[in-house]
C-alpha positions in Angstrom: -32.6 88.9 68.4 -33.8 85.3 68.8 -37.2 84.8 67.6 -36.9 81.1 67.2 -38.8 78.6 69.7 -36.2 76.0 69.0 -37.7 72.6 69.0 -36.5 69.6 67.5 -38.3 67.5 65.0 -39.0 64.8 67.5 -40.5 67.4 70.1 -42.7 68.9 67.2 -44.3 65.3 66.6 -45.4 65.5 70.2 -46.4 69.2 69.9 -48.6 68.3 66.9 -50.5 65.8 69.0 -51.3 68.2 71.5 -52.3 70.8 69.1 -54.9 68.4 67.8 -56.3 67.6 71.0 -55.4 68.6 74.6 -55.0 68.2 77.5 -53.5 64.8 77.5 -51.5 62.8 79.8 -48.3 61.0 78.5 -50.0 57.7 78.0 -52.8 59.3 75.8 -49.9 61.1 73.8 -48.1 57.8 73.2 -51.5 56.1 72.3 -52.0 58.8 69.3 -48.3 58.9 68.1 -47.8 57.2 64.6 -47.7 53.2 64.6 -44.1 53.6 63.3 -42.9 55.5 66.2 -40.5 53.5 68.3 -39.8 56.0 71.3 -39.7 54.6 74.7 -41.9 56.0 77.4 -38.8 57.5 79.1 -37.8 59.1 75.7 -41.3 61.0 75.2 -41.4 62.2 79.0 -37.9 63.5 78.4 -39.2 65.3 75.2 -42.3 66.6 77.2 -40.0 68.1 79.9 -37.9 69.9 77.2 -41.1 71.3 75.6 -42.3 72.5 79.1 -38.7 74.1 79.6 -39.0 75.8 76.4 -42.4 77.2 77.4 -44.0 75.5 74.5 -46.3 73.4 76.5 -47.7 73.6 79.9 -49.3 71.1 82.4 -51.7 70.7 85.4 -51.7 67.9 87.9 -55.0 66.0 88.2 -55.0 62.8 90.5 -51.2 62.8 90.6 -51.1 62.5 86.9 -49.6 65.4 84.5 -52.1 66.7 81.8 -50.3 68.6 79.1 -51.6 71.3 76.8 -49.8 73.7 74.3 -49.1 77.4 75.1 -48.4 78.3 71.4 -50.7 78.0 68.3 -49.5 76.4 65.3 -49.4 79.9 63.5 -47.5 81.2 66.5 -44.9 78.6 65.8 -44.7 78.8 62.3 -44.3 82.6 62.3 -41.5 82.4 65.0 -39.7 79.6 63.0 -40.0 81.6 59.7 -38.9 84.8 61.4 -35.8 83.1 62.6 -34.9 81.9 59.2 -35.1 85.3 57.7 -33.1 86.6 60.5 -30.4 84.1 59.8 -30.5 84.7 56.1 -30.5 88.8 56.5 -28.9 89.3 59.9 -26.1 86.5 60.1 -23.4 89.1 59.7 -24.1 92.5 61.6 -21.9 95.1 60.0 -23.1 98.1 62.1 -25.1 98.3 65.2 -26.7 101.4 67.1 -28.9 101.6 70.1 -32.0 100.5 68.3 -30.9 99.0 65.0 -28.6 96.4 63.4 -27.4 96.4 59.9 -26.4 93.8 57.8 -25.4 93.4 54.0 -24.5 96.6 52.1 -21.4 97.4 50.0 -20.9 100.9 51.4 -20.2 101.3 55.1 -20.8 105.0 54.8 -24.3 104.7 53.5 -25.3 102.3 56.3 -24.2 104.9 58.8 -26.1 107.6 57.1 -29.0 105.2 57.3 -28.4 104.6 60.9 -28.0 108.3 61.9 -31.4 109.1 60.1 -33.3 106.3 61.9 -31.8 107.1 65.3 -32.2 111.0 65.0 -36.0 110.3 64.2 -36.7 107.4 66.4 -37.7 109.5 69.6 -40.1 111.4 67.6 -41.8 108.7 65.6 -42.0 106.2 68.6 -43.3 108.9 70.8 -46.1 109.8 68.3 -47.0 106.1 68.0 -46.5 105.5 71.7 -44.6 102.4 71.0 -41.1 101.3 71.3 -40.2 97.8 70.2 -38.6 95.6 73.0 -35.8 94.3 70.6 -33.5 96.0 68.1 -34.7 96.3 64.6 -32.9 94.5 61.7 -32.0 96.4 58.5 -30.4 94.7 55.5 -29.1 96.8 52.5 -29.1 94.7 49.4 -26.7 94.7 46.6 -29.0 95.7 44.0 -32.4 97.2 43.4 -33.7 94.2 41.7 -32.7 91.8 44.5 -34.3 94.1 47.1 -37.7 94.0 45.3 -37.5 90.5 44.8 -36.9 90.0 48.7 -40.1 91.9 49.1 -42.0 89.6 46.5 -41.9 92.0 43.5 -40.4 90.9 40.3 -41.1 93.9 38.6 -42.0 96.6 41.0 -42.3 100.4 40.7 -39.0 102.3 40.4 -40.1 104.6 43.5 -40.2 101.5 45.8 -36.7 101.6 47.2 -37.1 100.3 50.6 -39.8 98.0 52.3 -40.2 95.5 55.2 -40.9 91.9 55.5 -41.0 89.4 58.3 -40.1 92.4 60.6 -36.9 93.1 58.6 -36.4 96.6 56.9 -34.9 96.1 53.4 -33.2 99.0 51.6 -32.0 99.1 48.0 -28.2 100.3 47.4 -27.4 104.0 47.7 -27.1 104.6 43.9 -30.9 103.7 43.8 -31.8 107.0 45.4 -31.6 109.4 42.6 -35.1 111.0 42.8 -36.1 110.7 46.3 -34.1 110.9 49.5 -33.0 107.7 51.1 -33.8 109.3 54.8 -37.5 109.6 53.9 -37.7 106.2 52.5 -36.3 104.5 55.4 -38.4 106.6 57.9 -41.4 105.7 55.8 -40.9 101.8 56.0 -39.6 101.9 59.6 -43.2 103.7 60.4 -44.9 101.1 58.7 -43.3 98.4 60.5 -44.2 100.1 63.8 -47.8 100.3 62.7 -47.6 96.6 62.2 -46.8 96.4 65.9 -49.2 98.7 67.1 -52.3 97.5 65.0 -51.6 94.9 62.4 -55.3 95.2 61.4 -55.2 99.1 60.9 -56.8 100.2 57.5 -54.3 100.4 54.5 -55.0 104.3 54.4 -54.0 104.9 58.1 -50.8 102.9 57.8 -49.7 104.7 54.7 -50.9 108.1 56.0 -48.9 107.6 59.2 -45.8 106.6 57.0 -45.8 109.8 54.9 -46.7 111.8 58.2 -43.6 110.4 60.1 -41.4 110.5 57.1 -42.4 114.2 56.3 -42.7 113.4 52.5 -45.5 116.1 51.9 -45.3 119.8 52.6 -48.4 121.9 52.6 -48.1 123.1 49.2 -48.0 119.6 47.8 -51.0 118.7 49.7 -52.9 121.8 48.7 -52.1 121.2 45.0 -53.6 117.6 45.4 -56.5 118.8 47.3 -57.4 121.3 44.4 -57.2 118.3 41.9 -59.7 116.6 44.1 -61.8 119.5 45.0 -64.8 118.6 42.9 -65.0 115.0 44.0 -64.0 115.6 47.7 -66.7 114.1 50.2 -66.8 112.3 53.6 -65.9 109.1 52.0 -63.0 110.2 49.8 -60.4 108.3 51.8 -62.2 105.0 51.7 -62.5 104.9 48.0 -58.9 105.0 47.1 -57.8 101.5 46.2 -55.3 99.5 48.4 -52.8 98.8 45.9 -49.5 100.9 46.4 -49.2 102.2 42.9 -52.8 103.3 42.4 -53.0 104.6 46.0 -50.1 106.9 45.0 -51.4 107.9 41.6 -54.9 108.7 43.2 -53.5 111.3 45.7 -54.2 108.6 48.6 -51.1 109.7 50.5 -52.3 113.3 50.5 -55.8 112.4 51.6 -54.7 110.1 54.3 -52.3 112.7 55.9 -55.0 115.5 56.2 -57.1 112.7 58.3 -54.0 112.4 60.6 -53.4 116.3 60.8 -57.1 116.8 61.6 -57.1 114.4 64.4 -54.1 115.5 66.1 -55.1 119.1 65.8 -58.7 118.7 66.7 -58.5 115.9 69.3 -54.8 115.6 70.4 -52.0 113.3 70.3 -53.3 111.1 73.0 -56.7 110.5 71.5 -54.9 109.9 68.1 -52.8 107.1 69.7 -55.8 105.5 70.8 -57.4 105.8 67.4 -54.5 104.1 65.9 -54.9 101.1 68.0 -58.8 101.0 67.6 -60.1 103.0 64.8 -63.4 101.0 65.2 -64.0 102.9 68.5 -64.2 106.4 66.6 -67.5 107.4 68.1 -66.4 106.7 71.7 -63.0 108.3 71.3 -64.0 111.5 69.8 -67.8 111.6 71.0 -69.5 112.0 67.6 -70.8 109.8 64.9 -68.7 108.5 61.9 -70.8 110.7 59.7 -70.1 113.9 61.9 -66.5 113.0 62.3 -65.8 112.6 58.5 -68.1 115.8 57.6 -66.0 117.7 60.1 -62.7 116.2 58.3 -64.1 117.5 55.0 -64.6 121.0 56.3 -61.1 121.1 57.8 -59.7 120.2 54.4 -61.5 122.7 52.8 -60.6 125.4 55.2 -57.0 124.3 55.5 -55.9 123.6 52.1 -58.7 125.2 49.6 -59.2 128.4 51.5 -62.8 127.8 51.6 -64.6 129.6 54.5 -66.4 126.5 55.9 -66.8 126.0 59.6 -65.1 123.0 61.2 -67.7 121.7 63.5 
């Protein structure tokens, strides 16, 4: 899973010139290099040829002269190099591999095999629901301790229920003994769905990402949702899902997962899987996708919740 562009420090100097201004010929590039640079013209042309071969820059011919321009943005380059660094840190030694996943770390091979079985068993269902399959194998790293796993995710004192997560497109999992109150199968499916949502629509709203995660991990049974809606009953309105804060802990405490999953259920049941997949990619197109105003949509969702989970005889329009 090589995500690295792989350019040298010298090649980066030339790329930086072209990122600042392009297109440029080789003479113009040389003129813009730092005064301390001592490369010959032949050396610089060699570097440019390498960058073309690596598909980092392109060129066009104008009056027998080559004008070079970048094919990547600086952000693209930084992201790919950073992903490569994390891949080397967490995926240097693959201890188990399946059709769609590579596993590293972990002190219990049996636990890794069970993680792999859970992921592969649910892979067709989840990827079909999202209509997305990643072209490369997903990396999974099982940490030696709960504390180290949370540190890898950027949490020095995270909540006890956060036993898995993803960062730089790598799935991170705490050791087996951490999963005392919640099944590891649901935790890994939850974060796997979050990762796929990142690929499907990195700009999707927080509630939609988390709603999909609990929907695909199958955390919530109808009775649990019903109890949550009963608590929310007196304050339910068409804007309820938007009012829940986007902090994981608060979102959980204020029944954001239960609210979000009902929206997903409503869309799938009312409009079908294909329309729902389109909505995941462009929720701002709600009006054209569902043929109604946002007000009408959310009013219908509210009626669905009241009818399905609160046993209120309200017509879903």
